[in-house]
N, C-alpha and C positions, 0 to 999 in steps of 0.2 A: 951670971949664968942663970940663976934662979929667976931674975926678971924677964930674960929672954924666953925661958921655958914657959913662964906664965903667959907671956904675950902669945906664944905659939899655940898653947893649949886653948886660949880664948878665941883665936882665929878659927881653929878646927871645930870648936864647939859651935861657933856661929854658923859654919858651913853645914854641920850636921842638922842644926835646927832648921836652916833654910830648906834642906832636902826633905826633912820631915814634914814641914809645912806644905811643900809642893806635893808630896805624896798624899798627905791627908786631904789637901784641896782637890786633888784629882779624884780621890775616892768619893768625896762629897759631891763633886760635879757629876760623876758617873751615877751616883744614887739619885741626885736631883733629875738628871736627864731620864733615867730609867723610870722614875716616878712619874715624870711628866708624860712619857710615852704611854705608860700604863693608864694614867688618868685620861689621856686623849683617846686611847683605845676603848676605855670604859665609856667615855662620852659618846664615841661613835657607835658602840654596841647599844647603849641606852637609846640613842637616837634611832637606830635600826629597829630595835624592839618596839619603840613607840610607833614608828611607821608601820611595822608589821601588824600591830594590833589595830591601828587606825585604818589600815587597808581592809580589814575584816568589817569594821564598822561601816566603811564606805560601801562595801558589797551589800550589807544589810540595808543601807539607805537606798540602794537601787531596787531591792525587793519592795521596800515600802513605797517608793515612787510608783512602781508599776501597779501595786495593789490599789493605790489611790486613784490611778487613772482608770482602772477597772471599775472601781466603786462609782465614779462619776459617769462612766460610759460603758455599759455592759457589752457593747459591740466592739470594744477595744481588743478583744481576743483575736481579732483578725489582723492586727497590726504587728509588725516586726520588720526586720531587715532580711529579705530573702537571700542576701549575699553572705549572711553569717553562717558559719559552719554548723552551729548548734541547731539552726533553723531548717537544715536540709530535710526535705520530706514533708515540710509543713506548708500550709496554704496561707502564707503571711505576705503582707505588702506594707510599704511605708505609708504612714498616715499623711493626710493633706497638711496638717499643721506639724511643723518640725518637732521631733523629739531627739535631742542631742544624744540621749543614751543609746540610740540605735546605730551609732557610728561604727564603722568597720575599717580595719587597716590603719596604716601609719598616718594617713591624711584624714581619717574619720574623726568625728567629734566625740567628746566625752561630756557627760553631765556633771556639773559641779555640786558637791555636797553643800547644802545651805549652811552658812555660818563658818565654813572652813577657810574663807578668804582665798579660795582657788587651790588650796593645798591638797584637797581630797576630791576625788572624782570617781565616776563609775560608768560602766556600760552594761547593758543586758541584752540577752538573746532569747527569743521565744520559740518554743516548740508546741504548736497547738494541734499536732497530728492526732492526739487521742482525745481531744476535747469533746467532739461529737459523740464518741463511744462511751466515755466514762466520766465526762465533766471535769477531767483533769487537765490543767495547763502546766507545762514545764517551763521554768525560767532559769537561765544561767546568768548570774550577776557577778561582775568582776569589779573589785574596788582597787583604786590606785592612790598611793601616797608616796611621794618621792620615787624611789626605784622599787618599792615593795608593792606587789600585787597578790591578791587572794581572790579565789572564786568559790561561789557556792551554787548548788543546784537545788531548787525548791520545787515541790509539787503544790500547786494552788488549786483549791477546790471551792466551788461556790457554797456559801453557807445558806442553806435553804430548808425546805420542809423535811427532807430525809435526815437532817441532823438530829431529828427527834423520833423516838418510837411512836409518840403520841403528840399530835398537834391539832389544835382547834382555833378557829377565829372567834366563834361565839359558843359559850357553854350552855346553849339552850337547844331544844329540839327544833328542827327545821320548821319554820312557820308554814311552809307549804304542806306539811304532813300533820302538824299539830292543830291547824286551823286558827292559830293566833294571828294578830294583825302584824304583817311583815314590816310595815312602816315604823310602827312604834316599838316593835321588839328587836329589830335588827340594829342594836346598839349595845355597847358593853355595859355590864352591871355597874362598873365604876364610873360610867358616864350617865347614870340615872336611868337605867332601863327599868320599866315597870316590873313589879314583883310577879305578876301573873303572866309569864311568858314561857312556861314549861322548862324551868331550870332543871338541869340534870346533875346529880351528885355522884361522886365516887363513893361507893358504899358496898355493903354485903360481902366484904372480904376481897374486893377487887385488888389485883396485884398488877403493877406496871414495872416490867423488868427492863428499864432503859430510860434515857432522857425524855423529859416531857416539857411541852410549852403550850400555854394558851394566851392569846391576846386578851382574854376575858378574865373575870374573877372565877377561880375554880372552887366549887363546893366539894368539900372532902369530909367524909365521915370515917367509917370503919374500912380503911383502905391502906394499902402499902405501896409506897413508891421507892423501888430499889434503883434509884438513879436520880440525877439532879432534876429539879423542877423549877421552871422559870415562868413568869407571868408579867403582863404589862400593868397589872394592878399594883399600885405603889402608894399605900397609905402612909401617913406621917408617923403612925405608931401601930404596934400590934402585928399579928401574922399577916402574911400576904395570901391568905386564902379565906374562904367563908366556911366556918364550921357548922354547916347546916345541911340537912338532907334534902331531897328533891321536893319534899312537902314544906320546906322552910322551917323545920324543927331543929333546934340546937342539938348537936351531937358531939361525940368524941370517938376515940379509937384511931386517930390519924397516926401513921407510922412512916417516917421519912428516913431514908438512908443517909441523906445529907442533913445534919442537925439544923434545926430552925425552920425547915420546910422551904417553900418556894422563895426564890429571890427575884428581884426585878430584872426585866429585860424589855427593850422597846417592842412596840407592835411590829410584827412581820407581816407585810401587806400581801393579801391574796390577789392574784390577777383576776380580772372579771370573767375571763373565759380561758379555755385551752386552745383557742383558735390559732394561736401562733405556732402550735405544733403541726398544723396542717402544712405549713411551709416546708416541712421536711419531706414531703412527698413530691415536691415540684422538681421537674427535670431541667428547667430553663435557667437556673441560677447556680451553676457549678461552683462559682467562687464561694458561695455561702452554703450550698448543699452539694458537696461533691459526690455523695452516695445517697440518692433519694430512696426513701422507703416505699411502702405500698399504701394505696388508697383503696378502701372498699366503701361501698354505698348501700345504705339501708341496713336492715337487720343482717348481722353476720355472726356466724358461729365459728369459734376457733377451739379445736381440741388438740392439745399437745400430746405427742407421742414420745415414748421414752428414748427413742433412737435419734432424737434431735430434729424431728419433723413435726409438722402440724397439719391437720386436716381442716381446711377452710371451706365453708359453704356461705356464699353471698349472692343470693338470687338476683339482686337488682344492680350488681356491679357490671359496668360496661367498659370502664377505662380504669386502670390501676395506677397510672401516673398522668398528671395533667400539668399544664404550665399555668402561670398566674395572669394571663391576659384577661381583659374584660370579657372576651368571648373565648373561654378556655379551649385548648386543643389537646387531644390525648397524645401520649407518646406513641410513636409508631416506628418499628414494630413494638407491640406490648412487651414489657419486661418479663422475661420468663421467671424471675425470682418471685414474682407476685402471683403467678398462676394464670391460666387461660380463662378469660371471663366465661366462656361457654362451659368449661368444666366446673368453675366455681358455682355456677347457677344450677348444676345438676343435682339430682336427689342425693348423691353421695359426696358432693363437693370434690375438692382436689387436695391431695397430700403433697406438700412442698416443704423444703427445708426451713427451719426457723430462721428468720432474717438475722444475719450475722451483725450484731452491734448496731441495730437499726430500729426503725419505728413503723408501726401500722397505725393509720388514722382511719376511723370509721365515721363517715359523714352521713348527715341527713340527705334524703333525695333532693337534689337541687330544684329550685323553683323555676329557674330559667330554662326555656326550651332549647337555648343555644349551648347549654352545658352538655358535654358528651355522656354524662351519667343521668341525664334527665329521663324520667318516666312519667308519662301523662297520667293525670288523675282521672281523666275520662275513659281512658283505656286501662281498666284494672288488670294488672298482670295475673297470670294463673297462680303465682306465688302469694297473692294477696286476696284471699277469699273471705266472704262475709260469713261469720259463724252463725249457727242455727240454734244452739242451746240457750236456755233461758239465763244462764250465768254469764253469757257473753253477749252484751248489748250490740245491736246493729252498728252502732257508731264506733265500735272498737274491733276491727277485723283481725283475723289471725295474721301473723307476720311472715308466713312462708317457711318457717323453721320448726314448726310444731308447737309453737306457743300461741295461746295458752294451751295447757293440757286439757284433755277431755274432762269435763265437769269441774274445771278450775274456777273458783270464785274470784271475780274481779271487783267485788263491791267494796273492798277495803280501801280506805283513803290512801294507804301506803302503796297502792299499785295503780293509782290514777295515771292514765296515759301509758300504761305498760303495753308492750307488745305491739305498738303501732307499726304498720308495715312500711311507713315512710320515714321512720326515725333512724338515726344512726346509733343503734344499739349493738353492743357486742356481748355475746354469751360465751364464756370461757371456762375451761377446766382442763385437767390432765397432768401428765408427768412432763415437766418442762426442762428441756436441755438446751441451753444457749444463753445469749444476752440480747434482750429485746424489750421494747416498750410498746404498749397498746393504749391508744387514746380514742375515746368515743365522744362524738359531738352530743350525744344524749346520755343514755345509761350504760353502765357496765354491770352485767349480771355474772356473778360467780356461781356457776351451776353445779359445781362439784369441787373436789379437792384440787388444789393446784400445788404440786410438790416439785421441788428441785430434784433432778437426778443426781447432780453433783453440787452439794450445798456450798462448796468452796469456789466453784467456777461459774455456776449458773446465776442469772439475775433477771428479774422481770419487773417492769413498771406498769401499773394500771392507773390510767388517768380518765376519770369520767367528768365531762363538763357538768353534768347533773349527777344524780345519785349513783353511788356504787352499792348495788344490792347483793346481799347473801341470799340467793334464791331459796324461797321457802313456799312453794305453791300449796294451797289448801282448797278444800271443797266448801260448799255452802254451809256445812256443819262445823267448819273450823278445823277439821281433821287434816293432817298432812297427807299429801299425795306422793311423797317421796318414798316412803317405806312403811311397812306395817309395824316397825319397832318404834319405841318412844325415843330412842337415843340414836343419833346419827352424827357423830362428831365431824367437824369440818376444819380443814387446815388450808391456809392460804400463805404461800411463800411469795411475797412481793412487796414492793413499795406501792402503797395505795394512796391516791389523792382524788377527792371529790372537790372540784373547784368552786362550784356555785351552790352546792347543796350538802349532802351528807353521806356517810357510810352506815348502812343500817340493815338489819334483817328484814326481809320482805314479810309482810303480815306478822309483825312482831308480837302481836297479841294473840296469835293463833298457832296451831300446829303442835302444841305440847312441848315437852322438854326435849331439846335437840342435842343435848350433851355439851361438849366444850368446843368453842371456836378458838382455834389457835391461829394468830397472825404472826408469822415469822418474817419480820422486815420492818416496815414503818407505815404509819397511818396518819394522814392529814385530811382535814375536812373543814368546810366553812362552818357548818353547824354540827353539833354533837348528835351522833346517831344512837339509836337504841337497839341493842342486840339481845337484851333480856327484859321481858315484860311479865312480871309475876312468875308463874311457873312455865312460861313459854319462852322459846328461844334458846340462847346459848350462854353458858358461863364463859367469861373472857379469860384467855391466856395469851397475852401479848408479849412477844420477845423481840428485842431489837437485833437487827442484823448489823453487827459491828462493822462490816465492810463499808457501810454507808458513810462512815467517817472519812473514808479515803477515796471513794468512787461513787458514781450514781448510775442508775439504769440509763441506757442510751437515750439521749435527747429528752430527758425528763424535764418537766416543767419547773421553772424557778420562781421565787417571789417577785413582786413588783419591783422592789428595791433590794439589792443584795450586796454582800461583801464577799471577798475571797479570802479565805484563811489558808495558812500554811499547814498542809497535812503531813509533809515530810521535808526535811532539810538535811543536807549533807555537804561538807566542804570537800571540794575536789581539787586535783592538781591545777595550778594556775593555768588559765587558758590563753592568756595574753602576755606579751612582753611589754616593758615600760613604754616602748615607742608605739604601741598599739598593734603591732604585728602579732600573728597567732603563734602560739607555741606548737612546735611540730614534734611528732613522734613517728619514727620510721618514715620520715619525709612527708607526712601528712599533718595538717592542722588537727588539733584535738578538739 
């Protein structure tokens, strides 16, 4: 009995052990399976996260590619795919050479990110509708990796003269007005310029409240720079500025907001002229100039009025828009936005609205008799009379706008060729309300204060091919003809550029103390101008208009070579599906 019982118990224990093994095995198998599923899920999530991040990198690669194309070809702003939703309202066309990033739809191409072995790609769409007005290009770039897509929208702005409150090509007085040899002096100090070329230093408590750049070596003494300073002067050791005053004497007192003073930056090339801006008044190239500006001829006076208008007087203007043919033809009928030539020539001129986001170009009287704005030199117009006072030589007639003033002395070297009745000079002042640029083939004269009515919305560009003068008429005794007081502060709200010469106070060495010259904006010039000479002229107060970091005056002139920097960047909802079709919202592509 006991043996049978023992065998029975042994058999039951074996069954129980088997059941336990099966149960434990099942539990272990479940744990392994669950663990595998969790691991696989983690691997999928990790892969998705990697693709998600890589898709953003691909979108950035698209931005970099477009910037590179712009840097190599400034005209690339005209290219894009007009079929792209983001480009609606833009004047874009596909380039002659294929760009796979301009693909659209499920059958369109994608550009491959270099080094990704085809795993990452991008497309981008261009909106150039605001480029002519503000210098801003918008780009939407979409990166794709696997099934992950991400989109960014960036604003691209040309990096140019208005990135700086103060910009010069050469830190010397303009040889035309200093009397120095232009051939030997028109070179950089770091390229062995002779010492006697009228070098000008920052001194006497000068303060610059914004970014500054010079292609030349900057002389700095008792001056403060409340912003970054860059220069193309790049010594192997020591500071990147010259601690000497204008006389060449060693000095101190330099104060830099950015420790260490100027840093190196390559030469920013000045264009030889502002002639390319004249293209903006042509009516025959709508693809390039969809909204032509206004052309005025000969001496032209523009007075801004606070209500958003300007009074224009231009006695020799006959056609305010022309085409670019060898024998130009005036636009007919004449555009009303520019005024009626008969009214413009009248004694009071004509009051018209400030051009909305556009350009005025003031040209010299054409030499060709086939030009619609030609005026014969043998038939002297009534607006161009020969002066009779001893201070006004016979070779320099009045310009028809009241310049020179009675008893104004024209003997100073700083006003040689002033007020010639056949030159494209513009005389400007007033309370400016709007967005506009003014370019002159010859001189720009700032004859009074130029102030924005709305400092947050208004913007003005002033571009003189030759000098930009702060008007300062004097008599033969050197006394100012502007007022009986010794101080007459001047304010200029604008981006100012003298392409071939300088920004300077007229008759810098005469007229007495004129108070403070405030430039609220940006100042660029080929040669450094003088606004204070001894006790004459103005104390400088230059303040940067920070809006120039993000936009520019309409159709403002750019450097010879330029790059486009990202002024704003934001990630947006994905614009495309993995197959290239557009993402729709409320039935429409976004």
